[in-house]
N, C-alpha and C positions, 0 to 999 in steps of 0.2 A: 623857248631856247633850252637846249639841252643843258642839263647841269654838269658841272665839272666832276670828274672822277677823283676819288681820293687816292692819294699816292699810297703805294704798297710800302708799309713800314717794316714788314717782316725781313729779318736779316737774311743775307745770302745763305743758301743752303736749305732754306725752307723751314727751319726750326725756330719756334717762338721761345724767347728767353724769359725766365721767371726771376724776379728779384730774390736774392738770397736772404733768408730770415736771420736776424742777428742771434748770435749764440747767447743762451741764457746764462746769467751770472751764477757761479757755483753757490750752492746752498751753504749758509753759515753752519759751522759745526754745532751740534746740539749742546745746550747749556748743561753744565754739570753741577749738581747741587753739592752742599757741604757733606762731607762724609759723616757717617754716624759717630765715629770717634771724635771728630772736630766738634760736632754739636754737643756731645757729652762733655767735652773739655770746657767749652764756653759756658755751658750750664753750671758746671761745678764752680768755675771762677765767679760767675754772677752770684751763686748761692753763698760762696765764701765772703764776698764783698758785703752782701746784705747782712750776714751774721756778724761780721766785724762792725758794721755800722750800728746794728742794734746794741751790741755790747758797749760800744763807745757812748752811744746815746744814753743807755741806762746808767752808765757810770758817771755821767756829768752831774755837777751840782747846779743849783739854780732853781728857777721857777718850775714847779712840778705840774704835770698835766692831770694829776689825780682829780677825779670827779667829786663834786659835792654829793652827799648822800644823807639819808635820814640818820639822826642820832642813834636810832635803835636798829640800824642795819647790822645784821649779825656778821657781815664780813668785816666790820670794824671791831666788834667785841664778841668773841665766842664765849660760851659758858666756861671753857677751859683756858681762856686767854690769861696770860700772866699779868698780874696787877701789883703795882707798888703801893697803892693806896686806894681806898674805896670810899666815896662820899655817900652818906646815907640819903641825902635829898636828891642826888643825881643831877644837880644843877650844872656842874662843870665836869666834863669828861674829856680828857686829853689822851689821844691815841698816837703813839709814835711807831712808825715802821722804821727799823734801824738795822744797821750792820755794825757789829762790834769792832770791825777793822776799818770802818769808814772814818776818815779824819774829820769830816764835817760833823759826824755824829759825836765824835770825841770833843769837838769844840762846843757843841750844844749841851753836852752832858753837865758841866758845872752850872750852867744856867737853869736847867731843869731841876738840878739838885737844890739850887737856891729857892726855886719856886716851891718845891716839896717841903723845904724847911719852913717856909713862910706860911703855907696854906695847909699842910698836913692832910688830914682826912676830909677837908672841905672840897678836895678835888679827887676825881678818880683818874689815876694815872695808869694807862694800859701800855704794855710793851708788846710789840709784834715783831717777830724775826723777819728780816728781809736781806739776807746775805747777797752781796753783789757778785756776779760771775768773775769779775776781775780780781777778787780778793781770795787768795788761796786758802786762807785760814778763817775767813768769815763764817762759813758754814760750820766747821768744827767748833769754833768759839760759841756759836749758838747752841750746838749740841752739848757743849760743856756746861753752859748756863742752865740748859734744860735738865741735864743730869744732876746738877746741884739742886735744882728745884725739887727733884724727886726726894731729896733728903731735907727739904725745908729751908734751903739756903739760896733761894733764887735771888733775893735782893743783894746778898753779900757777894755772889759771883758776878752779878750784873755790874756792881760797883767795881769789883776787882778787875774786870775786863777793861773798863774805860780808864781806870786809874793807872793801869800798866800798859796801855795800848802802844805807847811809843817803844816799848821794849820788845814786843812780839809782833806788832803789826807790820804790814808791807814786807813780809818775808815770803820767799817762794818755797822754803822748806817747811816741813810739818812742825807745828808747835804743840802737838798733842802732849808731849812730856811736860811742856810748860804749863799746860792746863791741868795736868795731873798734879803738878806741884802746887797750883792754886788750891786744888781740892784738899791736899794735905794741910796747907796753911789754914784752911777754914775748918779743919777738924772733921772732914767727911770720911765715911767708910770708903776707902779708896777702891776696894774690890767691887763694891756696889756701884761706885761712880764709874769705873771703867766698863762695867757690864752695861750700865745705862747709856754711856757715851757711845758704845758700839752697837747698841740695840737698834735695828731698823725702825722700830716704832718711834724712837727719838728723832731720827732723821725725817720720818714721815710727819711728825708733829711740827718740825721746823718748816717743812715743805708746805704744810697746810696754811701756815701764816703767810708764806710767800705767795701761794696761789690766791689767797684772799686779796693781798695787795695788788697783784697783777690784774685781777678782775675789777678792782677799783680804779685802775689806771695809774697806780704807783709805778714810777719809772726811775726813781733815785732815792737816795737816803741823805739826811733824814727827811721823811715825809710825815708831817704832823697834821692830825685832824683835831679840831676842837668842836665838840657838840655836832659832829657830822659834817663840818665844813673844813676843807683843806686850808691850812694856814700858809700864806705866801711869805717866805722869808722868816721862818720861826726864830724867835730870839726871846730873851728874858722880857724885854719891854713889850713886844707884841703879844706874847702869851699872857703876861700880867694884866694887860689892858683887857683882853678877852675874858680872863677869869674874873676880874673885878666887875665887869658889866654883867656877867652871868650870875654871879652871887648876889648882885644888887637887885636883880629882877624878881 
């Protein structure tokens, strides 16, 4: 049986039609990155926020992150570190990183003075300068004390700074003339005092103390070490207990 013929599906006119391809969607516009100026602005803002955070953190009082170290670590006591007393047996060494404008240091001052009165030369009391960035006159005060030390009046100027802190501290204007007045009251050669106060070597001496503190992890004042160990919450009672134990050993 003959097979059936397929019907001709070609449209009239004899031309074969082809399906029309769908039009391609338009390509999305190329993404544009942040401009160089915008990147720089964001970077500066981030850097400023970090700097502010560091300053606030350093200025806070409370538990310090200072690391424990050996009692003989030279970062605690340098050959030229200022001392209020020196113990011959070396059993008790108290090191304080302080800022003369710091109110917490001012609050601790009468307590350490009481300890000094009680123990005298049985303890070594070392003062290290650590002016905080938020105190406009903290660094000049340290230079004034160091300038007085050059004339043998370290202890007297150290005491003067804390005893008068409420009158000159927390000021945004220079207190240099106030410090010069202290030098006059202590009977110092004021010309020599002013020269030492302005001497870059005096500023470098203060900075060296601060650098040692930073390398030890000191981040606030007062930070107190006793025989190489940081003291949490230094006070008359806590320090007296440590001193008594060390002298009894």
